[in-house]
C-alpha positions as CSV (number, residue, x, y, z in Angstrom):
1,Q,-11.7,-28.8,22.2
2,V,-13.0,-32.3,21.4
3,Q,-16.8,-32.5,21.2
4,L,-18.8,-35.7,21.4
5,L,-22.2,-35.9,19.8
6,E,-24.4,-38.8,21.0
7,S,-27.7,-40.0,19.5
8,G,-30.0,-43.0,19.8
9,G,-31.4,-42.8,23.3
10,G,-35.1,-43.1,24.0
11,S,-37.7,-45.2,25.7
12,V,-38.2,-48.8,25.0
13,E,-40.1,-51.7,26.5
14,A,-38.3,-54.4,28.4
15,G,-36.9,-56.9,26.0
16,G,-36.4,-54.3,23.3
17,S,-33.4,-52.9,21.6
18,L,-31.7,-49.6,21.1
19,T,-28.5,-48.5,19.4
20,L,-26.5,-45.5,20.6
21,S,-24.1,-43.7,18.4
22,C,-21.3,-41.2,19.2
23,T,-19.1,-39.2,16.9
24,A,-16.3,-36.9,17.9
25,S,-15.2,-33.7,16.3
26,G,-12.4,-31.3,17.0
27,P,-8.7,-31.9,17.7
28,V,-8.7,-35.6,18.3
29,F,-5.2,-37.0,18.5
30,S,-4.6,-40.7,18.3
31,I,-7.6,-42.3,20.0
32,N,-6.7,-45.0,22.6
33,N,-10.2,-46.0,23.3
34,M,-13.9,-45.0,23.1
35,G,-16.6,-46.2,25.5
36,W,-20.0,-45.9,27.0
37,Y,-20.8,-45.2,30.6
38,R,-24.1,-45.3,32.4
39,Q,-25.2,-43.0,35.2
40,T,-28.2,-43.8,37.4
41,P,-29.5,-41.9,40.4
42,G,-27.7,-42.7,43.6
43,K,-25.0,-44.7,41.9
44,E,-21.6,-43.8,40.6
45,R,-21.1,-43.7,36.8
46,E,-20.1,-47.1,35.6
47,L,-18.4,-48.3,32.5
48,V,-20.7,-50.4,30.3
49,A,-18.5,-51.1,27.3
50,Q,-15.2,-50.0,25.7
51,L,-13.6,-50.3,22.4
52,F,-9.8,-50.1,22.2
53,R,-7.5,-49.3,19.3
54,G,-6.9,-52.6,17.7
55,D,-10.6,-53.6,18.2
56,S,-10.3,-55.3,21.5
57,T,-13.4,-54.7,23.7
58,Y,-14.4,-54.7,27.3
59,Y,-17.9,-55.3,28.6
60,S,-19.3,-55.0,32.1
61,D,-20.9,-58.1,33.5
62,S,-24.4,-56.7,32.9
63,A,-23.6,-55.9,29.3
64,K,-22.0,-59.1,28.3
65,D,-24.0,-61.2,25.8
66,R,-26.5,-58.4,25.3
67,F,-24.6,-55.4,24.2
68,T,-22.2,-55.0,21.3
69,I,-19.8,-52.1,20.9
70,S,-18.3,-51.3,17.5
71,G,-16.7,-48.3,15.9
72,D,-14.3,-46.8,13.4
73,M,-11.6,-44.8,15.1
74,T,-10.5,-43.4,11.8
75,K,-13.9,-41.7,11.8
76,N,-13.9,-41.0,15.5
77,S,-17.1,-42.9,16.0
78,V,-18.5,-45.6,18.2
79,S,-21.8,-47.3,18.6
80,L,-23.4,-49.4,21.2
81,Q,-26.1,-51.9,20.2
82,M,-28.2,-52.9,23.1
83,R,-30.5,-55.9,23.0
84,G,-32.7,-57.6,25.6
85,L,-33.0,-54.4,27.6
86,N,-34.3,-54.5,31.1
87,V,-35.3,-51.8,33.6
88,E,-31.9,-52.0,35.3
89,D,-30.4,-50.6,32.0
90,T,-32.2,-47.4,32.5
91,G,-29.9,-44.4,32.9
92,I,-28.0,-41.6,31.2
93,Y,-25.5,-43.1,28.8
94,S,-22.4,-41.0,28.1
95,C,-19.8,-41.4,25.4
96,N,-16.2,-41.1,26.4
97,L,-13.1,-40.7,24.2
98,Q,-9.5,-41.1,25.4
99,D,-6.8,-40.0,23.2
100,L,-3.1,-39.3,23.9
101,R,-3.9,-35.9,25.3
102,D,-7.2,-36.0,27.1
103,S,-10.4,-37.7,28.1
104,S,-13.5,-36.2,26.6
105,W,-17.2,-36.7,27.5
106,G,-20.5,-36.3,25.7
107,Q,-23.4,-34.7,27.4
108,G,-25.3,-38.0,27.6
109,T,-28.4,-39.5,26.2
110,Q,-31.3,-40.9,28.3
111,V,-32.2,-44.5,28.0
112,T,-35.5,-45.5,29.7
113,V,-36.7,-49.1,29.8
114,T,-40.3,-49.7,30.8
115,T,-42.2,-52.7,31.8
């Protein structure tokens, strides 16, 4: 079973920065993409950013120009650098990995942005 270990969450003042990291272990087989999702109370989980094999990326409208996703799929790892954080970015951020066989999730890391 693939396991995803996330780190880097925490509390930061508005305007600050955080970097989230995720590393997968276990039987990963030909990663197609890795990404970060955000869950906030009362809302559905939303895709924030995604990194595809070949290094193409996707960003949600709220993440564009503020967040940068990067990673090394040969090392089963992905990071999300977040700048200019605002209170709307608060939530639980979960790492997702999709390979040829399955979609795997981390347990999530809390990001709290305070004013």
